[in-house]
VOBA-1610 file (N, C-alpha, C; in pm, whole numbers, padded with zeros to 5 digits, always signed):
BEGIN
Met+14571+15511+13408Met+14473+15474+13335Met+14518+15536+13177Asp+14608+15631+13169Asp+14639+15679+13034Asp+14740+15564+13023Phe+14810+15501+13096Phe+14901+15397+13034Phe+14843+15308+13007Asn+14692+15232+13085Asn+14661+15107+13006Asn+14576+15127+12933Asp+14543+15192+12840Asp+14462+15208+12751Asp+14496+15206+12623Pro+14657+15231+12589Pro+14741+15178+12484Pro+14749+15023+12502Met+14781+14979+12606Met+14824+14825+12600Met+14704+14763+12589Leu+14562+14807+12639Leu+14445+14738+12603Leu+14403+14723+12475Ala+14456+14824+12408Ala+14398+14862+12260Ala+14481+14749+12205Leu+14632+14764+12191Leu+14768+14664+12154Leu+14725+14532+12158Ser+14672+14507+12306Ser+14602+14336+12355Ser+14518+14306+12235Ser+14421+14399+12234Ser+14303+14367+12142Ser+14354+14337+11961Trp+14414+14412+11950Trp+14464+14458+11794Trp+14555+14293+11773Ile+14634+14268+11855Ile+14711+14129+11843Ile+14575+14028+11866Gly+14531+14045+11936Gly+14430+13953+11933Gly+14313+13916+11823Gln+14285+14042+11756Gln+14222+14029+11635Gln+14300+13954+11520Ile+14449+14016+11528Ile+14541+13962+11424Ile+14545+13814+11404Gly+14548+13736+11549Gly+14580+13612+11587Gly+14441+13538+11553Asp+14340+13563+11573Asp+14200+13521+11533Asp+14204+13533+11376Phe+14247+13639+11303Phe+14234+13636+11167Phe+14322+13515+11100Gly+14441+13514+11153Gly+14532+13411+11089Gly+14513+13272+11131Leu+14446+13246+11254Leu+14367+13122+11261Leu+14263+13088+11188Asp+14183+13187+11120Asp+14094+13141+11017Asp+14116+13116+10902Leu+14239+13208+10898Leu+14300+13167+10723Leu+14334+13055+10742Val+14415+12959+10821Val+14468+12840+10801Val+14400+12755+10827Trp+14288+12751+10911Trp+14189+12689+10878Trp+14111+12650+10776Arg+14068+12798+10715Arg+14018+12786+10568Arg+14113+12701+10452Phe+14260+12763+10479Phe+14322+12684+10376Phe+14331+12522+10403Ile+14326+12485+10506Ile+14351+12322+10549Ile+14208+12273+10486His+14108+12358+10526His+13994+12300+10455His+14005+12294+10317Ile+14023+12385+10257Ile+14067+12375+10078Ile+14153+12270+10050Val+14238+12291+10076Val+14357+12150+10080Val+14275+12010+10113Val+14197+11990+10206Val+14159+11874+10225Val+14019+11831+10129Thr+13976+11944+10099Thr+13849+11928+10022Thr+13888+11866+09860Leu+13995+11951+09840Leu+14068+11935+09702Leu+14112+11771+09688Trp+14217+11752+09833Trp+14283+11611+09793Trp+14125+11495+09795His+14018+11550+09850His+13937+11430+09824His+13858+11414+09718Ile+13857+11533+09634Ile+13802+11575+09491Ile+13879+11484+09401Val+14050+11510+09411Val+14138+11458+09336Val+14167+11305+09368Ser+14138+11222+09474Ser+14126+11119+09507Ser+13999+11074+09458Gly+13891+11113+09467Gly+13750+11068+09419Gly+13778+11029+09266Ile+13830+11128+09175Ile+13828+11157+09016Ile+13901+11016+09033Phe+14046+10978+09077Phe+14102+10884+09033Phe+14066+10739+09086Glu+13997+10736+09201Glu+13921+10616+09221Glu+13829+10596+09138Ser+13759+10675+09080Ser+13671+10629+08960Ser+13713+10577+08831Val+13826+10676+08792Val+13908+10634+08687Val+13967+10485+08671Glu+14010+10459+08782Glu+14103+10321+08835Glu+13984+10221+08807Ser+13872+10258+08864Ser+13751+10159+08897Ser+13702+10082+08744Tyr+13695+10198+08663Tyr+13655+10204+08520Tyr+13758+10126+08485Ala+13911+10173+08485Ala+13986+10071+08405Ala+13988+09933+08458Ile+13970+09940+08555Ile+13980+09723+08621Ile+13840+09709+08585Ser+13729+09762+08589Ser+13621+09712+08504Ser+13625+09650+08338Leu+13716+09772+08268Leu+13745+09717+08134Leu+13873+09623+08115Gly+13932+09576+08253Gly+14011+09494+08222Gly+14153+09550+08182Leu+14150+09664+08167Leu+14287+09748+08126Leu+14424+09732+08236Ile+14372+09688+08376Ile+14477+09671+08471Ile+14524+09524+08464Gln+14625+09446+08447Gln+14593+09326+08401Gln+14595+09255+08521Lys+14667+09295+08658Lys+14684+09243+08775Lys+14570+09216+08874Tyr+14478+09255+08795Tyr+14315+09238+08842Tyr+14246+09148+08781Ser+14298+09078+08679Ser+14226+08988+08618Ser+14231+08835+08662Ser+14319+08846+08750Ser+14349+08688+08833Ser+14313+08743+08952Ile+14241+08652+09003Ile+14230+08645+09181Ile+14228+08495+09247Asp+14299+08477+09317Asp+14273+08354+09388Asp+14182+08357+09486Ile+14025+08300+09441Ile+13906+08335+09543Ile+13928+08225+09613Glu+13970+08148+09630Glu+13970+08021+09739Glu+14043+08091+09856Lys+14132+08171+09869Lys+14138+08233+09971Lys+14030+08325+10037Leu+13908+08325+09975Leu+13802+08433+10046Leu+13688+08314+10059Lys+13697+08228+10155Lys+13566+08155+10194Lys+13442+08188+10224Cys+13470+08327+10309Cys+13350+08353+10374Cys+13347+08530+10330Leu+13264+08590+10249Leu+13260+08727+10237Leu+13113+08791+10332Ala+13138+08893+10374Ala+13030+08964+10462Ala+12975+09090+10393Val+12886+09127+10378Val+12823+09255+10337Val+12739+09345+10414Val+12778+09439+10492Val+12721+09498+10571Val+12630+09625+10504Val+12519+09657+10505Val+12456+09769+10434Val+12372+09863+10529Asp+12358+09950+10509Asp+12303+10084+10617Asp+12161+10054+10561Ile+12104+10102+10663Ile+11941+10085+10663Ile+11869+10165+10535Glu+11924+10295+10486Glu+11830+10352+10376Glu+11889+10294+10277Ala+11999+10210+10216Ala+12073+10131+10133Ala+11993+09986+10120Ala+11976+09954+10246Ala+11898+09819+10212Ala+11770+09818+10180Arg+11692+09935+10173Arg+11551+09926+10121Arg+11567+09911+09971Asp+11654+09942+09922Asp+11707+09924+09774Asp+11744+09791+09708Val+11677+09701+09716Val+11680+09581+09678Val+11733+09561+09536Ser+11717+09614+09465Ser+11774+09604+09334Ser+11934+09610+09344Lys+11941+09710+09398Lys+12101+09777+09429Lys+12201+09614+09500Val+12100+09545+09566Val+12171+09451+09670Val+12195+09311+09562Ile+12095+09305+09494Ile+12073+09178+09395Ile+12199+09228+09269Glu+12213+09341+09241Glu+12312+09398+09153Glu+12464+09333+09208Leu+12482+09383+09317Leu+12593+09360+09388Leu+12622+09211+09400Leu+12528+09154+09429Leu+12517+09004+09450Leu+12596+08910+09341Gln+12525+08964+09223Gln+12553+08928+09077Gln+12692+08958+09032Trp+12716+09053+09054Trp+12898+09055+09060Trp+12957+08985+09150Leu+12940+08974+09269Leu+13005+08876+09350Leu+12976+08737+09302Thr+12867+08699+09199Thr+12850+08546+09175Thr+12962+08547+09043Thr+12999+08652+08962Thr+13063+08652+08850Thr+13203+08641+08901Ile+13237+08682+08997Ile+13369+08711+09051Ile+13409+08554+09113Gly+13330+08472+09179Gly+13331+08380+09195Gly+13363+08357+09358Val+13281+08455+09444Val+13265+08431+09587Val+13163+08300+09596Lys+13188+08241+09696Lys+13110+08110+09717Lys+13002+08127+09830Gln+13038+08207+09933Gln+12950+08224+10036Gln+12957+08385+10110Val+12825+08431+10118Val+12789+08605+10135Val+12708+08584+10252Gly+12734+08642+10332Gly+12669+08683+10450Gly+12619+08840+10443Leu+12498+08846+10407Leu+12413+08999+10414Leu+12376+09049+10523Phe+12418+09163+10568Phe+12383+09215+10703Phe+12273+09380+10692Asp+12186+09364+10775Asp+12137+09513+10777Asp+12092+09510+10939Ser+12123+09577+10998Ser+12061+09592+11161Ser+11913+09577+11159Gln+11826+09593+11094Gln+11658+09568+11113Gln+11609+09452+11037Gly+11702+09366+10969Gly+11669+09233+10929Gly+11591+09285+10774Leu+11600+09404+10724Leu+11511+09449+10589Leu+11547+09319+10473Leu+11672+09291+10460Leu+11723+09202+10366Leu+11631+09102+10375Lys+11645+09018+10488Lys+11577+08903+10521Lys+11475+08889+10488Lys+11360+09000+10526Lys+11234+08999+10467Lys+11204+08997+10311Ser+11340+09027+10247Ser+11316+09008+10126Ser+11411+08928+10035Lys+11433+08807+10129Lys+11528+08692+10072Lys+11465+08642+09961Asp+11334+08599+09954Asp+11291+08523+09862Asp+11313+08595+09716Met+11275+08701+09699Met+11303+08767+09551Met+11442+08783+09549Ile+11549+08808+09636Ile+11712+08805+09633Ile+11729+08652+09560Leu+11672+08574+09640Leu+11700+08411+09574Leu+11673+08393+09455Glu+11557+08486+09407Glu+11528+08419+09243Glu+11562+08489+09166Met+11602+08629+09207Met+11698+08725+09121Met+11822+08673+09098Val+11887+08619+09161Val+12068+08606+09170Val+12059+08482+09147Pro+12116+08481+09020Pro+12122+08280+08954Pro+12210+08232+09038Arg+12181+08116+09071Arg+12207+08001+09109Arg+12265+08007+09263Ser+12166+08094+09330Ser+12188+08144+09483Ser+12120+08018+09553Val+12167+08040+09670Val+12094+07917+09829Val+12119+07978+09912Leu+12029+07933+10018Leu+12053+07962+10153Leu+12170+07862+10192Leu+12215+07934+10251Leu+12345+07862+10358Leu+12281+07776+10449Gln+12178+07803+10495Gln+12112+07726+10607Gln+12076+07546+10521Glu+12019+07555+10388Glu+12015+07443+10338Glu+12125+07361+10281Thr+12240+07427+10252Thr+12358+07386+10238Thr+12468+07306+10348Gly+12408+07347+10479Gly+12445+07278+10615Gly+12592+07276+10602Glu+12678+07195+10638Glu+12830+07193+10678Glu+12905+07129+10502Lys+12793+07108+10417Lys+12851+07044+10310Lys+12938+07144+10199His+13023+07088+10103His+13071+07187+10026His+12991+07244+09927Ile+12997+07367+09905Ile+12942+07446+09819Ile+12958+07417+09688Ser+12881+07381+09581Ser+12890+07344+09437Ser+12985+07470+09345Pro+13084+07461+09267Pro+13164+07552+09217Pro+13090+07670+09142Asp+12944+07616+09103Asp+12868+07708+09029Asp+12760+07793+09092Arg+12799+07772+09246Arg+12655+07834+09336Arg+12704+07937+09418Ile+12639+08017+09472Ile+12638+08098+09587Ile+12577+08095+09677Ala+12618+08074+09792Ala+12554+08033+09913Ala+12535+08174+10006Leu+12415+08208+10046Leu+12378+08316+10104Leu+12305+08318+10244Glu+12368+08414+10348Glu+12308+08391+10440Glu+12239+08536+10483Phe+12135+08537+10564Phe+12067+08696+10589Phe+12092+08688+10761Ile+12165+08825+10778Ile+12165+08832+10895Ile+12150+08973+10960Ser+12083+08983+11120Ser+12013+09102+11142Ser+12113+09087+11291Ser+12060+09219+11361Ser+12136+09245+11478Ser+12073+09134+11591Ser+11953+09116+11570Ser+11878+09007+11671Ser+11916+08875+11652Asp+12001+08833+11516Asp+12038+08699+11538Asp+12137+08643+11620Asn+12113+08514+11641Asn+12223+08440+11756Asn+12217+08476+11889Lys+12167+08557+11939Lys+12190+08658+12052Lys+12152+08556+12153Glu+12041+08468+12148Glu+11983+08372+12231Glu+12088+08266+12258Ala+12152+08226+12137Ala+12235+08117+12109Ala+12349+08162+12193Val+12416+08282+12175Val+12543+08337+12229Val+12500+08334+12395Val+12402+08364+12445Val+12373+08364+12587Val+12387+08235+12614Lys+12331+08135+12559Lys+12336+08019+12627Lys+12466+07954+12637Ala+12527+07967+12527Ala+12687+07950+12498Ala+12740+07975+12611Ala+12744+08138+12683Ala+12808+08157+12741Ala+12797+08120+12895Asn+12629+08087+12907Asn+12599+08012+13054Asn+12681+07869+13058Ile+12724+07810+12943Ile+12750+07662+12923Ile+12917+07685+12991Leu+13007+07814+12936Leu+13106+07788+12937Leu+13130+07854+13100Leu+13055+07923+13137Leu+13060+07996+13314Leu+13036+07848+13382Glu+12935+07771+13364Glu+12908+07671+13458Glu+13046+07553+13470Lys+13120+07560+13291Lys+13216+07458+13280Lys+13343+07525+13409Tyr+13354+07665+13373Tyr+13459+07751+13466Tyr+13423+07732+13595Leu+13304+07725+13662Leu+13282+07705+13793Leu+13302+07570+13841Lys+13287+07483+13780Lys+13298+07354+13780Lys+13433+07294+13806Ser+13551+07399+13698Ser+13654+07353+13734Ser+13752+07405+13828Ile+13704+07531+13897Ile+13729+07605+14034Ile+13844+07498+14121His+13958+07530+14171His+14025+07473+14248His+13994+07506+14366Pro+13967+07434+14490Pro+13921+07462+14617Pro+14035+07570+14682Glu+14187+07502+14655Glu+14315+07565+14707Glu+14324+07685+14666Asn+14279+07724+14570Asn+14323+07897+14520Asn+14229+07940+14472Gly+14127+07872+14420Gly+14011+07906+14363Gly+13958+08011+14230Val+14128+07895+14164Val+14134+07952+14006Val+14056+07848+13926Gly+13997+07846+13841Gly+13961+07775+13738Gly+14012+07740+13606Glu+14000+07707+13552Glu+14034+07655+13393Glu+13991+07784+13312Asn+14077+07814+13222Asn+14054+07926+13111Asn+13962+07862+12987Val+13870+07857+13024Val+13762+07796+12897Val+13701+07941+12798Phe+13699+08017+12850Phe+13645+08152+12751Phe+13768+08154+12659Thr+13806+08056+12535Thr+13849+08101+12421Thr+13780+08060+12309Glu+13841+08074+12191Glu+13768+08079+12074Glu+13738+07958+12064Ser+13809+07844+12060Ser+13777+07722+12058Ser+13659+07642+12128His+13652+07674+12262His+13542+07657+12355His+13417+07779+12331Leu+13459+07856+12264Leu+13329+07911+12246Leu+13248+07845+12107Asn+13310+07797+12021Asn+13276+07742+11919Asn+13211+07636+11953Glu+13287+07532+12054Glu+13225+07417+12059Glu+13090+07441+12152Ala+13063+07529+12224Ala+12953+07553+12300Ala+12855+07627+12210Leu+12893+07666+12134Leu+12782+07720+12003Leu+12703+07587+11915Arg+12795+07479+11932Arg+12763+07397+11832Arg+12663+07324+11927Val+12704+07332+12055Val+12653+07226+12152Val+12472+07279+12147Val+12416+07430+12146Val+12346+07460+12149Val+12287+07461+12015Gly+12353+07397+11913Gly+12276+07407+11769Gly+12296+07508+11711Glu+12405+07628+11731Glu+12439+07709+11619Glu+12560+07680+11539Ser+12566+07710+11391Ser+12695+07701+11333Ser+12718+07850+11253Val+12866+07888+11341Val+12895+08052+11322Val+12976+08024+11211His+12960+08144+11123His+13025+08162+10961His+13096+08296+11010Val+13226+08284+11059Val+13302+08390+11053Val+13367+08453+10933Pro+13338+08569+10907Pro+13367+08638+10760Pro+13551+08675+10744Asp+13579+08630+10620Asp+13726+08662+10621Asp+13751+08819+10603Leu+13629+08883+10523Leu+13639+08989+10452Leu+13511+09077+10484Leu+13508+09184+10544Leu+13360+09220+10587Leu+13375+09374+10470Leu+13247+09366+10374Leu+13285+09515+10285Leu+13139+09582+10363Val+13177+09717+10400Val+13048+09796+10469Val+13013+09910+10321Tyr+12858+09904+10296Tyr+12826+10022+10235Tyr+12767+10089+10329Gly+12821+10215+10365Gly+12739+10310+10411Gly+12793+10440+10434Pro+12714+10541+10506Pro+12771+10668+10501Pro+12921+10683+10598Val+12932+10589+10696Val+12995+10619+10801Val+13098+10507+10808Arg+13287+10519+10864Arg+13347+10410+10868Arg+13307+10305+10977Ser+13220+10239+10986Ser+13169+10128+11104Ser+13125+09981+11056His+13076+09904+11137His+13041+09781+11085His+12870+09785+11120Leu+12831+09891+11141Leu+12695+09926+11126Leu+12615+09821+11229Gly+12665+09766+11324Gly+12621+09690+11414Gly+12636+09539+11369Phe+12730+09520+11323Phe+12748+09374+11258Phe+12792+09292+11393Pro+12782+09189+11422Pro+12765+09135+11551Pro+12924+09108+11576Ala+12977+09178+11659Ala+13155+09206+11665Ala+13208+09046+11704Trp+13124+08958+11816Trp+13174+08830+11811Trp+13195+08749+11718Arg+13137+08794+11601Arg+13168+08699+11425Arg+13301+08799+11354Leu+13373+08857+11433Leu+13472+08940+11358Leu+13605+08919+11406Arg+13642+08780+11440Arg+13723+08773+11502Arg+13887+08787+11453Tyr+13892+08747+11315Tyr+14011+08779+11209Tyr+13970+08873+11101Thr+13860+08897+11100Thr+13811+09007+10979Thr+13842+09088+10931Glu+13902+09107+10821Glu+13964+09224+10746Glu+13820+09332+10705Ile+13798+09492+10713Ile+13695+09532+10713Ile+13756+09619+10596Val+13662+09643+10506Val+13660+09766+10436Val+13569+09866+10402His+13580+09966+10419His+13449+10085+10380His+13450+10072+10253Met+13363+10073+10159Met+13294+10090+10018Met+13243+10204+09992Gly+13209+10285+10068Gly+13125+10384+10016Gly+13004+10387+10018Ser+12904+10458+09966Ser+12781+10421+09926Ser+12708+10284+09845Leu+12644+10255+09928Leu+12558+10120+09789Leu+12510+10196+09631Lys+12470+10308+09668Lys+12386+10387+09538Lys+12510+10397+09431Tyr+12652+10411+09477Tyr+12738+10492+09372Tyr+12825+10363+09394Met+12806+10256+09422Met+12890+10126+09412Met+12962+10084+09261Arg+13084+10074+09279Arg+13137+10035+09108Arg+13192+09898+09117Tyr+13203+09831+09005Tyr+13231+09688+09006Tyr+13414+09690+09008Gly+13463+09791+08982Gly+13620+09809+08975Gly+13635+09787+09142Ser+13580+09885+09199Ser+13626+09901+09322Ser+13626+09759+09435Leu+13506+09686+09381Leu+13465+09565+09429Leu+13568+09457+09405Leu+13608+09437+09292Leu+13713+09371+09236Leu+13852+09381+09300Lys+13880+09539+09311Lys+14003+09582+09374Lys+14012+09547+09527Ala+13900+09573+09605Ala+13906+09514+09744Ala+13917+09364+09745Ile+13849+09260+09693Ile+13880+09151+09690Ile+13983+09099+09668His+14084+09158+09532His+14186+09137+09510His+14299+09178+09589Lys+14293+09262+09691Lys+14390+09313+09778Lys+14377+09207+09893Phe+14237+09189+09937Phe+14249+09072+10042Phe+14328+08959+10014Thr+14312+08884+09881Thr+14359+08761+09853Thr+14474+08729+09826Gly+14546+08860+09781Gly+14676+08900+09772Gly+14757+08920+09864Val+14719+08927+10026Val+14774+08991+10151Val+14776+08830+10218Arg+14919+08809+10288Arg+14915+08695+10362Arg+14870+08747+10515Gln+14797+08623+10535Gln+14728+08640+10683Gln+14798+08561+10768Asn+14818+08658+10904Asn+14903+08611+11035Asn+14824+08623+11154Tyr+14767+08466+11180Tyr+14652+08462+11323Tyr+14754+08434+11437Gly+14887+08463+11392Gly+14952+08459+11578Gly+14962+08285+11535Val+15032+08277+11685Val+15070+08105+11715Val+14947+08020+11814
//
């Protein structure tokens, strides 16, 4: 018993030192990460301000024709501040974006579409343009929520399933592969739905997520998290669009 007591004390002492060391390492990492976020945030703010003033020349020209369709995802709390959404759309109009899909999961922006269309110069509903070419001086808006197109997707899926069952060969029980992008688009057209797949998705919210945006409309979409809509910056918006238009898109064979 006399032999075990010192060993237990030593073991306890080593354990306490280990816990203390781990705590110090954790605090150090936490401080480093916090400082990195602060410095990164300051740098991004300064850079955004410089871009807004036109001090960084490479952002002065954007090949906006490469951005056929832009989608903006807004979290529920930010969607209640319609004035910020209108300001964002005005910036996009200035940049020259022709087609924008506005999404919030509960459809709050859809309820405010009349006010948005009135406050955003030269804006028009995408549904009113149909498949026609959008005038260079107009911006077409689509208002999207989580409930949109669900019924159409179910109908399209039933069409594809029926087509697959009809194509099954009695010999091997294998049918034609009809569950492809082109087949889905055709099925949606049959049920009267025209799906616009965004090239770029800008997410304004507290988390790095598409916040419920219909995943079946994100086939080749580039997703960029923009932070809070409340603290949005014109320079950051311009930078995100410039980066997208400057990258070569490879969609495979």
